[in-house]
NUKE-396325 format. One record per residue: residue in three letters; y, z, x of N, C-alpha, C, O in turn. Coordinates in steps of 0.001 Angstrom, whole numbers, padded with zeros to 6 digits, always signed. Example, Ala and Ser with C-alpha at 12.3 -4.5 7.8 and 13.67 -1.06 7.14 Angstrom:
ALA-005690+007800+013190-004500+007800+012300-003300+007800+013200-003319+008465+014236
SER-002250+007080+012850-001060+007140+013670+000030+007870+012900+001138+008039+013409
***
This chain:
UNK-030004+027974-052188-030778+026965-052920-032228+027408-053027-032709+028222-052238
UNK-032912+026857-054017-034335+027139-054193-035148+025960-053647-034989+024819-054080
UNK-036006+026264-052704-036839+025249-052068-038310+025526-052370-038726+026674-052523
UNK-039079+024449-052452-040535+024549-052492-041082+023697-051370-040608+022585-051138
UNK-042081+024217-050671-042755+023486-049600-044155+023156-050090-044994+024046-050225
UNK-044411+021885-050354-045731+021455-050804-046517+020982-049583-046231+019930-049011
UNK-047505+021773-049198-048244+021504-047970-047745+022427-046880-047100+021993-045926
UNK-048052+023716-047031-047505+024731-046123-048345+024810-044854-049086+025768-044636
UNK-048211+023777-044022-048852+023733-042722-047823+023853-041620-046800+024516-041791
UNK-048085+023216-040485-047236+023388-039308-045824+022872-039527-044862+023492-039072
UNK-045684+021748-040214-044344+021199-040483-043652+021985-041587-042522+022444-041424
UNK-044344+022135-042712-043737+022809-043851-043355+024239-043566-042296+024694-043997
UNK-044207+024966-042838-043897+026361-042547-042718+026493-041590-041973+027470-041658
UNK-042539+025504-040687-041386+025591-039795-040085+025419-040576-039201+026274-040519
UNK-039975+024311-041304-038708+024040-041989-038476+025010-043141-037356+025479-043339
UNK-039521+025311-043898-039369+026311-044952-039059+027680-044382-038262+028428-044949
UNK-039688+028012-043257-039437+029294-042624-038009+029429-042121-037393+030485-042262
UNK-037486+028366-041536-036097+028409-041077-035133+028601-042249-034148+029330-042132
UNK-035413+027955-043360-034565+028127-044540-034679+029541-045092-033672+030147-045460
UNK-035909+030076-045152-036101+031441-045636-035410+032440-044718-034845+033432-045179
UNK-035458+032174-043416-034822+033074-042444-033313+033128-042636-032667+034107-042263
UNK-032756+032072-043220-031311+032019-043431-030942+032222-044892-029898+031759-045351
UNK-031815+032922-045621-031428+033436-046929-031775+032598-048138-031426+032979-049255
UNK-032447+031473-047966-032785+030646-049120-034076+031120-049778-034943+031714-049138
UNK-034176+030842-051068-035366+031167-051850-036381+030042-051640-036181+028919-052102
UNK-037471+030354-050939-038461+029347-050585-039833+029793-051077-040240+030931-050843
UNK-040547+028896-051762-041934+029151-052114-042809+028180-051336-042530+026981-051294
UNK-043855+028693-050727-044774+027902-049922-046042+027650-050736-046673+028586-051227
UNK-046404+026385-050872-047583+026005-051639-048603+025444-050656-048363+024418-050020
UNK-049740+026119-050536-050679+025706-049502-052094+026145-049772-052455+026511-050890
UNK-052891+026099-048715-054300+026459-048815-054457+027966-049023-053605+028747-048598
UNK-055551+028373-049679-055725+029797-050003-055626+030727-048797-055059+031814-048911
UNK-056168+030322-047636-056145+031230-046480-054722+031516-046022-054390+032661-045714
UNK-053870+030479-045975-052474+030681-045582-051706+031449-046652-050902+032328-046342
UNK-051958+031110-047906-051264+031786-049003-051601+033274-049011-050716+034112-049179
UNK-052872+033601-048832-053276+035008-048822-052609+035764-047683-052129+036882-047871
UNK-052578+035145-046484-051971+035808-045326-050474+035992-045513-049939+037061-045216
UNK-049797+034968-046000-048348+035070-046192-047997+036042-047306-046996+036753-047216
UNK-048808+036079-048352-048548+037003-049455-048702+038449-049006-047971+039327-049464
UNK-049641+038694-048122-049903+040059-047674-048996+040487-046532-048448+041588-046558
UNK-048830+039629-045530-048135+040027-044303-046868+039225-044006-046191+039486-043012
UNK-046546+038258-044855-045391+037413-044595-045743+036246-043683-046876+036128-043217
UNK-044769+035395-043437-044929+034255-042533-044420+034650-041152-043260+035030-040991
UNK-045291+034558-040167-044873+034820-038792-044489+033508-038127-045279+032565-038092
UNK-043270+033453-037600-042811+032303-036822-042635+032770-035386-041782+033607-035093
UNK-043443+032226-034502-043403+032587-033082-042899+031399-032300-043554+030357-032255
UNK-041731+031545-031678-041148+030464-030897-040651+031017-029577-040743+032217-029318
UNK-040125+030136-028746-039578+030574-027463-038328+031423-027649-038020+032273-026814
UNK-037608+031194-028744-036339+031885-028965-036491+033171-029771-035674+034079-029623
UNK-037512+033274-030619-037673+034459-031461-039113+034561-031946-039875+033595-031907
UNK-039455+035744-032399-040767+036012-032988-040514+036918-034189-040254+038111-034033
UNK-040591+036346-035381-040236+037102-036586-041355+036992-037615-042159+036061-037588
UNK-041386+037952-038511-042291+037915-039655-041431+038002-040915-040735+038994-041131
UNK-041483+036973-041735-040617+036867-042902-041402+037164-044170-042478+036601-044371
UNK-040886+038035-045030-041510+038188-046347-041218+036938-047187-040055+036604-047415
UNK-042253+036257-047642-042064+035013-048383-042983+034996-049598-043930+035777-049696
UNK-042680+034090-050514-043534+033860-051679-044436+032671-051400-043968+031625-050952
UNK-045710+032824-051659-046671+031762-051386-047621+031623-052574-048065+032618-053148
UNK-047924+030380-052931-048780+030086-054078-049741+028955-053710-049506+028209-052760
UNK-050809+028845-054468-051765+027751-054260-051566+026611-055250-052084+025516-055030
UNK-050832+026839-056330-050712+025853-057396-049372+025121-057335-048335+025719-057050
UNK-049413+023824-057606-048212+022992-057512-047165+023367-058553-045990+023036-058398
UNK-047581+024052-059611-046631+024473-060642-045553+025396-060085-044506+025568-060710
UNK-045792+025986-058932-044787+026855-058305-043534+026091-057916-042494+026700-057663
UNK-043616+024757-057865-042451+023928-057510-041550+023643-058698-040517+022991-058541
UNK-041916+024115-059881-041204+023721-061103-039737+024131-061115-038913+023440-061713
UNK-039394+025246-060464-038009+025725-060510-037210+025349-059268-036067+025783-059125
UNK-037777+024559-058373-037117+024259-057097-035993+023234-057266-036085+022303-058067
UNK-034939+023437-056490-033876+022427-056401-034284+021299-055460-033945+020137-055680
UNK-035023+021664-054399-035481+020708-053387-036952+020981-053103-037343+022127-052881
UNK-037763+019932-053109-039174+020061-052771-039440+019281-051492-039221+018070-051442
UNK-039906+019966-050469-040348+019309-049245-041823+018940-049407-042671+019812-049591
UNK-042115+017659-049338-043500+017201-049404-044004+017063-047974-043534+016217-047214
UNK-044964+017907-047622-045485+017952-046246-046995+017757-046222-047641+018080-045226
UNK-047564+017235-047297-049008+017008-047328-049357+015824-046443-048486+015031-046086
UNK-050643+015703-046087-051111+014551-045331-050895+013274-046145-050887+013299-047375
UNK-050724+012168-045438-050515+010881-046118-051674+010545-047055-051484+009874-048070
UNK-052870+011012-046711-054030+010765-047569-053876+011418-048936-054522+011001-049897
UNK-053018+012448-049033-052863+013201-050279-051576+012880-051028-051285+013510-052045
UNK-050803+011918-050548-049490+011662-051136-049576+011188-052580-048833+011678-053431
UNK-050456+010256-052870-050533+009701-054224-050847+010786-055249-050226+010835-056311
UNK-051805+011653-054938-052152+012731-055862-051024+013748-055973-050741+014247-057062
UNK-050379+014056-054849-049247+014975-054884-048127+014410-055746-047505+015144-056514
UNK-047868+013123-055625-046820+012489-056426-047152+012560-057909-046287+012854-058734
UNK-048402+012292-058239-048809+012343-059647-048575+013729-060237-048049+013859-061343
UNK-048964+014751-059503-048843+016111-060011-047395+016602-059989-046974+017328-060889
UNK-046635+016213-058969-045225+016596-058936-044472+016012-060113-043604+016667-060691
UNK-044802+014780-060470-044138+014130-061594-044282+014895-062896-043491+014709-063821
UNK-045282+015748-062970-045540+016517-064191-044811+017855-064221-044670+018451-065289
UNK-044347+018338-063072-043806+019708-063035-042362+019799-062550-041726+020832-062757
UNK-041829+018778-061925-040495+018889-061327-039401+019082-062369-039453+018520-063462
UNK-038400+019898-062000-037204+020028-062831-036424+018723-062800-036450+018019-061791
UNK-035725+018381-063890-035010+017100-063942-034018+016899-062805-033837+015774-062339
UNK-033376+017967-062351-032366+017829-061310-032869+018027-059902-032067+018120-058972
UNK-034163+018094-059718-034723+018356-058397-034598+017138-057486-034438+016008-057947
UNK-034676+017398-056190-034696+016361-055164-035996+016520-054376-036399+017637-054053
UNK-036642+015407-054072-037888+015416-053311-037609+014852-051919-036983+013801-051783
UNK-038074+015553-050894-037876+015112-049512-039242+014968-048849-040005+015932-048778
UNK-039548+013777-048367-040812+013521-047692-040672+013820-046204-039949+013127-045488
UNK-041377+014868-045741-041417+015213-044321-042812+014872-043805-043580+015761-043438
UNK-043134+013576-043779-044495+013139-043513-044523+012038-042465-043527+011356-042224
UNK-045694+011881-041846-045907+010765-040941-046104+009486-041739-046387+009519-042937
UNK-045949+008351-041047-046145+007066-041711-044856+006524-042296-043822+007191-042280
UNK-044929+005304-042813-043724+004635-043311-043765+004330-044802-042827+003727-045322
UNK-044826+004728-045508-044991+004322-046904-044969+005479-047891-045075+005251-049096
UNK-044834+006712-047416-044973+007850-048321-043866+007938-049365-044133+008257-050523
UNK-042631+007660-048968-041539+007744-049933-041745+006753-051072-041473+007073-052230
UNK-042226+005549-050752-042472+004557-051793-043556+005038-052758-043450+004831-053966
UNK-044594+005680-052223-045650+006218-053082-045100+007311-053992-045445+007374-055171
UNK-044254+008160-053451-043660+009218-054262-042783+008641-055365-042814+009117-056500
UNK-042009+007625-055035-041104+007047-056029-041851+006362-057177-041307+006211-058272
UNK-043081+005953-056929-043862+005334-058003-044209+006319-059107-044391+005923-060258
UNK-044302+007596-058767-044765+008594-059734-043713+009644-060085-043890+010399-061041
UNK-042623+009699-059325-041622+010748-059501-040301+010121-059924-039799+009215-059259
UNK-039740+010601-061028-038482+010044-061521-037278+010577-060756-036236+009922-060720
UNK-037397+011741-060150-036292+012368-059440-036025+011642-058113-036891+010926-057611
UNK-034822+011829-057547-034504+011179-056270-035462+011603-055154-035842+012770-055050
UNK-035840+010633-054326-036723+010881-053185-035986+010496-051909-035436+009399-051811
UNK-035975+011389-050941-035361+011157-049638-036461+011193-048586-037231+012152-048538
UNK-036548+010173-047748-037533+010222-046677-036859+010698-045387-035657+010525-045187
UNK-037664+011294-044533-037135+011869-043299-038107+011646-042161-039322+011670-042354
UNK-037570+011430-040983-038362+011420-039757-038287+012813-039149-037204+013371-038971
UNK-039452+013366-038836-039568+014759-038417-039895+014819-036930-040794+014128-036450
UNK-039158+015650-036213-039398+015817-034786-039534+017314-034482-038576+017969-034071
UNK-040730+017831-034690-040979+019232-034393-042367+019367-033777-043320+018733-034230
UNK-042471+020187-032752-043758+020476-032116-044183+021866-032564-043627+022869-032117
UNK-045172+021919-033452-045596+023198-033999-047057+023122-034399-047617+022036-034548
UNK-047666+024279-034570-049050+024340-035021-049284+025665-035720-048571+026639-035480
UNK-050286+025697-036586-050688+026946-037217-051685+027628-036285-052809+027159-036110
UNK-051262+028735-035693-052113+029469-034762-053145+030322-035491-054093+030820-034882
UNK-052957+030485-036787-053864+031249-037626-053279+031295-039016-052181+030779-039224
UNK-053964+031891-039981-053426+031979-041340-052061+032665-041361-051920+033806-040921
UNK-051074+031963-041870-049732+032524-041977-049011+032729-040663-048015+033450-040609
UNK-049506+032098-039588-048924+032294-038250-048550+030938-037659-049420+030158-037272
UNK-047246+030666-037591-046744+029407-037054-046345+029586-035604-045600+030505-035261
UNK-046846+028701-034753-046469+028679-033339-045592+027455-033117-046034+026321-033297
UNK-044334+027698-032721-043359+026620-032537-043171+026350-031053-042750+027232-030304
UNK-043487+025113-030624-043400+024753-029209-042040+024170-028824-041607+024312-027681
UNK-041361+023514-029775-040080+022921-029425-039551+021968-030483-040245+021607-031433
UNK-038325+021583-030292-037570+020697-031177-037543+021260-032605-037746+022456-032813
UNK-037294+020396-033567-037149+020846-034948-036085+020070-035683-035610+020509-036731
UNK-035697+018916-035149-034649+018112-035753-035210+017143-036785-036393+016803-036779
UNK-034320+016712-037669-034658+015773-038732-033677+014605-038720-032504+014764-038381
UNK-034176+013435-039094-033319+012283-039388-033644+011888-040816-034766+011473-041105
UNK-032669+012013-041717-032936+011789-043131-032241+010531-043637-031242+010066-043089
UNK-032815+010015-044696-032322+008790-045322-030938+009013-045930-030645+010091-046447
UNK-030097+007991-045862-028767+008056-046474-028877+007821-047981-029233+006726-048417
UNK-028573+008842-048768-028558+008749-050228-027341+009528-050721-026692+010206-049926
UNK-027017+009450-052011-025894+010251-052519-026091+011759-052363-025123+012517-052428
UNK-027333+012202-052159-027620+013634-052046-027748+014104-050599-027851+015304-050347
UNK-027744+013181-049658-028155+013525-048302-027154+014391-047553-027560+015296-046824
UNK-025871+014144-047708-024893+014911-046947-024890+016366-047360-024795+017247-046507
UNK-024993+016639-048655-025032+018029-049114-026289+018723-048593-026234+019877-048170
UNK-027418+018021-048624-028654+018593-048103-028546+018825-046599-028977+019865-046100
UNK-027979+017875-045883-027841+018015-044429-026989+019235-044071-027281+019919-043090
UNK-025950+019515-044845-025111+020686-044564-025912+021978-044696-025765+022894-043887
UNK-026757+022044-045717-027590+023230-045911-028575+023382-044756-028767+024483-044240
UNK-029194+022288-044353-030162+022333-043262-029507+022730-041947-030046+023549-041202
UNK-028358+022157-041666-027666+022502-040420-027280+023970-040388-027363+024614-039342
UNK-026858+024504-041534-026487+025919-041601-027689+026817-041345-027533+027965-040929
UNK-028903+026292-041594-030139+027034-041322-030668+026742-039926-031837+027001-039638
UNK-029819+026205-039058-030171+025919-037661-031250+024839-037539-032072+024865-036623
UNK-031231+023893-038476-032108+022723-038422-031225+021520-038107-030534+021029-039000
UNK-031224+021028-036867-030378+019877-036536-030758+018675-037399-031913+018248-037408
UNK-029788+018138-038117-030072+017068-039079-029041+015970-038949-027837+016223-038970
UNK-029523+014754-038815-028641+013598-038839-029039+012697-039996-030190+012700-040434
UNK-028083+011935-040481-028355+010956-041530-028513+009605-040859-027584+009093-040235
UNK-029693+009039-040994-030027+007804-040290-029405+006597-040983-029525+006438-042198
UNK-028739+005749-040202-028153+004539-040771-029229+003592-041275-029040+002924-042291
UNK-030359+003527-040574-031489+002685-040972-032745+003539-040891-033437+003542-039872
UNK-033039+004263-041967-034160+005210-041918-035497+004488-041787-036449+005055-041249
UNK-035588+003239-042270-036848+002506-042149-037176+002270-040671-038320+002429-040244
UNK-036161+001890-039905-036374+001716-038464-036688+003051-037797-037505+003109-036878
UNK-036043+004124-038255-036302+005445-037696-037739+005877-037962-038390+006439-037081
UNK-038240+005618-039176-039619+005952-039496-040593+005114-038671-041638+005607-038246
UNK-040251+003863-038449-041093+003017-037600-041117+003555-036171-042163+003562-035522
UNK-039967+004000-035688-039908+004541-034329-040805+005775-034210-041497+005950-033207
UNK-040790+006633-035244-041668+007811-035236-043129+007390-035337-043991+007984-034690
UNK-043413+006370-036142-044784+005862-036246-045286+005367-034889-046431+005621-034513
UNK-044433+004670-034167-044823+004160-032852-045114+005308-031891-046083+005262-031133
UNK-044265+006344-031928-044524+007526-031100-045891+008110-031431-046673+008421-030532
UNK-046181+008259-032727-047467+008832-033138-048640+007952-032716-049678+008462-032292
UNK-048482+006644-032830-049567+005743-032433-049834+005827-030933-050982+005739-030496
UNK-048781+005994-030153-048940+006032-028696-049597+007312-028220-050329+007297-027230
UNK-049351+008414-028902-049734+009713-028367-050820+010435-029160-051710+011042-028563
UNK-050767+010383-030505-051636+011251-031311-053114+011045-031044-053844+012007-030804
UNK-053562+009789-031084-054991+009524-030922-055465+009898-029522-056548+010462-029366
UNK-054669+009592-028510-055057+009919-027134-055225+011429-026985-056206+011888-026399
UNK-054282+012199-027508-054374+013651-027446-055615+014150-028181-056268+015097-027743
UNK-055935+013501-029306-057106+013914-030088-058408+013608-029364-059336+014418-029376
UNK-058478+012450-028737-059723+012029-028080-060051+012916-026888-061209+013282-026687
UNK-059035+013265-026092-059283+014084-024900-059050+015567-025150-059358+016397-024295
UNK-058498+015910-026338-058206+017293-026709-057351+017989-025646-057658+019084-025176
UNK-056266+017300-025295-055309+017836-024344-053895+017492-024797-053686+016467-025447
UNK-052922+018336-024463-051526+017958-024670-051106+016946-023612-051755+016807-022575
UNK-050027+016250-023885-049580+015189-022982-049365+015699-021568-049743+015032-020605
UNK-048759+016878-021432-048442+017399-020108-049651+017746-019266-049542+017872-018047
UNK-050825+017905-019910-052031+018296-019177-052971+017132-018915-054049+017325-018353
UNK-052582+015932-019310-053461+014778-019122-053344+014242-017703-052240+014052-017193
UNK-054476+014001-017073-054479+013395-015748-054431+011884-015822-054253+011310-016897
UNK-054592+011231-014659-054613+009759-014596-053391+009172-015298-053516+008301-016159
UNK-052208+009662-014920-051010+009335-015679-050668+007852-015661-050189+007328-016667
UNK-050898+007158-014545-050573+005729-014502-051417+004944-015500-050901+004084-016213
UNK-052720+005242-015550-053591+004562-016509-053208+004930-017937-053256+004087-018833
UNK-052831+006183-018149-052419+006621-019476-051169+005883-019920-051083+005409-021054
UNK-050198+005789-019015-048971+005076-019365-049264+003618-019708-048693+003074-020653
UNK-050149+002988-018946-050487+001585-019213-051110+001437-020592-050784+000500-021320
UNK-052003+002351-020959-052618+002304-022287-051581+002507-023373-051566+001783-024368
UNK-050720+003484-023183-049681+003744-024171-048736+002554-024299-048281+002242-025400
UNK-048435+001884-023180-047574+000696-023248-048247-000400-024066-047584-001087-024843
UNK-049568-000572-023897-050279-001584-024691-050198-001258-026178-049955-002137-027005
UNK-050402+000009-026506-050327+000435-027905-048933+000176-028467-048787-000378-029556
UNK-047919+000578-027720-046542+000421-028190-046167-001050-028306-045488-001433-029259
UNK-046587-001871-027372-046273-003304-027437-046842-003922-028710-046181-004739-029350
UNK-048057-003541-029078-048636-004044-030322-047843-003561-031524-047598-004325-032457
UNK-047439-002297-031508-046634-001753-032607-045306-002496-032738-044877-002818-033846
UNK-044668-002763-031620-043388-003482-031653-043557-004888-032223-042697-005370-032959
UNK-044661-005540-031882-044909-006887-032402-045114-006862-033905-044605-007726-034618
UNK-045859-005873-034392-046087-005756-035839-044792-005392-036551-044498-005931-037618
UNK-044023-004489-035975-042735-004125-036571-041814-005339-036669-041164-005551-037692
UNK-041762-006132-035601-040906-007323-035604-041339-008306-036687-040501-008952-037316
UNK-042647-008417-036903-043147-009311-037955-042701-008852-039328-042627-009656-040257
UNK-042402-007566-039469-041928-007021-040745-040412-006879-040778-039856-006282-041700
UNK-039746-007434-039766-038288-007440-039754-037641-006222-039142-036439-006013-039304
UNK-038422-005405-038435-037879-004208-037797-037861-004448-036286-038908-004668-035677
UNK-036682-004405-035691-036537-004743-034279-035913-003581-033515-035090-002839-034051
UNK-036314-003437-032260-035812-002373-031393-035299-002979-030094-035828-003977-029605
UNK-034260-002360-029545-033711-002843-028283-034619-002490-027107-034722-003262-026154
UNK-035275-001338-027164-036117-000901-026051-037434-001665-026025-037958-002059-027067
UNK-037959-001868-024823-039287-002453-024707-040324-001340-024676-039984-000161-024773
UNK-041602-001723-024537-042685-000756-024602-042588+000280-023483-042827+001466-023713
UNK-042240-000160-022284-042175+000758-021143-041111+001831-021367-041341+003006-021080
UNK-039953+001428-021878-038875+002390-022137-039281+003387-023210-038968+004573-023110
UNK-039976+002908-024235-040413+003810-025298-041410+004830-024774-041353+006000-025153
UNK-042316+004409-023914-043291+005339-023352-042588+006388-022489-042951+007564-022526
UNK-041597+005974-021723-040835+006926-020917-040168+007964-021802-040147+009148-021466
UNK-039621+007528-022934-038954+008453-023837-039959+009418-024464-039667+010602-024626
UNK-041133+008917-024813-042170+009781-025381-042537+010886-024395-042621+012058-024762
UNK-042753+010497-023137-043117+011490-022125-042004+012515-021914-042274+013676-021609
UNK-040769+012086-022074-039637+012973-021819-039360+013917-022983-038784+014985-022777
UNK-039752+013553-024189-039340+014326-025361-040439+015190-025969-040128+016151-026672
UNK-041724+014884-025723-042791+015708-026279-042959+016962-025427-043173+016858-024219
UNK-042865+018153-026037-043070+019383-025255-044427+019370-024571-045423+018941-025154
UNK-044461+019843-023329-045646+019711-022490-046904+020329-023060-047996+019809-022831
UNK-046786+021438-023806-047969+022119-024309-048394+021705-025692-049280+022331-026275
UNK-047782+020657-026242-048030+020300-027630-049239+019387-027782-049270+018288-027229
UNK-050246+019852-028545-051329+018990-028997-050831+018196-030198-050073+018717-031016
UNK-051250+016952-030308-050843+016154-031458-051455+016704-032738-052445+017435-032700
UNK-050857+016347-033875-051409+016776-035164-052819+016236-035359-053657+016898-035971
UNK-053088+015040-034844-054430+014477-034938-055416+015291-034111-056548+015519-034537
UNK-054990+015728-032938-055847+016582-032109-056130+017899-032814-057257+018392-032779
UNK-055115+018472-033454-055304+019725-034170-056290+019550-035328-057135+020412-035568
UNK-056175+018430-036039-057098+018169-037156-058540+018085-036653-059433+018714-037220
UNK-058764+017316-035601-060124+017148-035097-060686+018453-034549-061873+018736-034706
UNK-059837+019245-033906-060302+020520-033361-060765+021456-034474-061606+022326-034252
UNK-060211+021273-035671-060581+022125-036808-061639+021472-037698-061969+021993-038764
UNK-062172+020323-037252-063184+019647-038041-062663+018986-039295-063414+018773-040246
UNK-061361+018654-039307-060737+018042-040480-060524+016552-040245-060432+016098-039104
UNK-060449+015798-041337-060082+014390-041227-058578+014283-040994-057799+015077-041521
UNK-058188+013310-040213-056800+013165-039791-056102+012072-040588-056654+011510-041534
UNK-054857+011787-040169-054073+010712-040774-054188+009412-039987-053323+008545-040112
UNK-055235+009256-039179-055298+008114-038271-055252+006778-039006-054766+005792-038452
UNK-055749+006726-040250-055684+005481-041028-054243+005075-041307-053953+003896-041508
UNK-053332+006063-041319-051929+005805-041612-051091+005700-040344-049876+005514-040411
UNK-051739+005820-039192-051059+005701-037902-051568+004432-037213-051150+003331-037572
UNK-052456+004568-036239-052992+003377-035576-053697+002455-036571-053638+001232-036439
UNK-054361+003042-037561-055026+002230-038573-054058+001370-039366-054389+000248-039747
UNK-052859+001893-039616-051850+001111-040332-051382-000075-039494-051131-001157-040025
UNK-051268+000132-038189-050872-000974-037311-051942-002062-037311-051623-003250-037353
UNK-053211-001656-037264-054299-002635-037307-054250-003420-038610-054354-004646-038604
UNK-054093-002721-039718-054071-003381-041028-052878-004323-041153-053029-005463-041590
UNK-051704-003854-040775-050504-004678-040876-050568-005845-039893-050103-006944-040194
UNK-051151-005598-038705-051304-006679-037742-052229-007762-038253-051982-008948-038032
UNK-053292-007366-038934-054210-008348-039506-053493-009230-040524-053686-010445-040543
UNK-052682-008628-041350-051930-009389-042351-050969-010362-041683-050794-011491-042142
UNK-050341-009911-040584-049345-010743-039901-049963-011698-038890-049249-012512-038304
UNK-051276-011620-038671-051925-012476-037679-051655-012057-036257-051617-012896-035357
UNK-051463-010752-036037-051171-010220-034709-052359-009379-034243-052796-008476-034957
UNK-052876-009664-033065-053992-008905-032521-053519-007518-032083-052455-007380-031480
UNK-054316-006496-032389-053954-005122-032039-055164-004394-031434-055598-003376-031974
UNK-055711-004897-030326-056951-004313-029794-056801-002872-029311-057730-002082-029474
UNK-055672-002507-028726-055513-001137-028234-055458-000152-029400-056102+000897-029362
UNK-054693-000487-030429-054632+000378-031605-055975+000421-032328-056381+001469-032831
UNK-056661-000717-032379-057971-000750-033033-058957+000170-032319-059717+000886-032970
UNK-058950+000157-030992-059871+001007-030248-059581+002484-030493-060502+003262-030744
UNK-058309+002877-030424-057967+004272-030662-058338+004692-032083-058874+005779-032296
UNK-058053+003831-033043-058401+004114-034432-059903+004310-034578-060353+005254-035228
UNK-060664+003430-033983-062128+003505-034089-062667+004777-033453-063530+005440-034029
UNK-062167+005125-032268-062658+006312-031575-062365+007588-032368-063213+008476-032456
UNK-061175+007675-032937-060854+008864-033735-061730+008925-034984-062173+010007-035369
UNK-061987+007788-035619-062864+007780-036798-064271+008240-036434-064901+008974-037195
UNK-064767+007814-035277-066081+008262-034821-066083+009777-034622-067028+010453-035028
UNK-065029+010315-033998-064944+011755-033765-064807+012521-035075-065325+013631-035196
UNK-064124+011951-036048-064014+012604-037356-065394+012771-038007-065660+013782-038658
UNK-066245+011797-037830-067574+011832-038460-068587+012625-037644-069689+012895-038123
UNK-068230+013000-036424-069210+013646-035540-069775+014950-036115-070988+015148-036034
UNK-068967+015852-036693-069559+017090-037241-070568+016809-038339-071619+017447-038409
UNK-070238+015834-039209-071143+015505-040307-072442+014940-039778-073503+015187-040350
UNK-072377+014183-038692-073589+013564-038135-074549+014609-037607-075755+014368-037547
UNK-074026+015781-037217-074871+016828-036650-075163+017948-037653-075806+018945-037324
UNK-074677+017761-038879-074880+018795-039883-076330+018834-040337-076688+019649-041187
***
C-alpha cells in the first residue's frame, strides 16, 4: 500500500518507519530539517530490538500525499484545522485518513474538511526525535483504531508490519482514556523536565495525578463517558505502562522551545469542565504552569 505521513515527528516516523521497513511505499511530510536528513541519509530507527537506517522518500509539501491510499495525520492538534483544509484539496478520491493524534476532537475537525473516510486512533508509543531524521523508540507501539468498514483491512496491514492493532468497540471512550493519561503525566513531565521513572516524591506525585484524573473522570462522565476504574487505579496503570525513560511529548516540546498541545490536554479539561459546571483546579494549575513555561523564552528574548 501507499502511505503518507503528514507530520513526520516522533509518532509519524515510528509508524511510517515500521511500514516502510516491511515493504510499503511511504512518503514522510515534515519539517525541512527532518526532510533533508531523511532524503540524504534515510530514516534511522533506534530501538531496544533493532537499529536500522531506512531509505525513504521525504517531502515538505502536502501535495506529496496526493497518491496515497492511506494518510496518517500526525500533526499537533493546533494544526489540525489547517491540515484538514489542505488535505481536502489534494487527497485521492479513494484515500483513507487516519488521525494518530492526541485529544478527542481531531477526527471531527478532519471530517469537516475532508470528504474521504476518517478513522481515529488512540496511539500508545514512547518515542522521540533524537535529531533530524533520527527516531529513538523507548517502548510500546500499539494502536486502538475506530471501527469502520475500512478498519479491519487496515488493521491486517498494520499487524503484518509488526504494529499491534486492535479495533476499539468504543473509540470515543478509548480516546478519552488516552486523554486522561496525557493530562495526568504530560504536564508534570514538562514542568520538571523528567521522565516518570526519574521523578522523586512519588507519594505526592501520585496524589497530584489522582486529583488530575479524578477531575478528568468527572468531566468525562458529564459528557456521557464512564469508566469502571477510579482515579487511583488509573494512576497505577499509568505508572505501570509508561516506559521509565520516556519524557512526555509536552516535555519534549518545551525542551525545544516549542509551543505544546497543552490547550488540547489539561486545557481541554478546564474548558469542558467550565461548560459542565465542574471545578478542575488541578488541571487548571498544570495548564497555567505549562503556558507560563511556553512563554518563558519569549519573555527573555
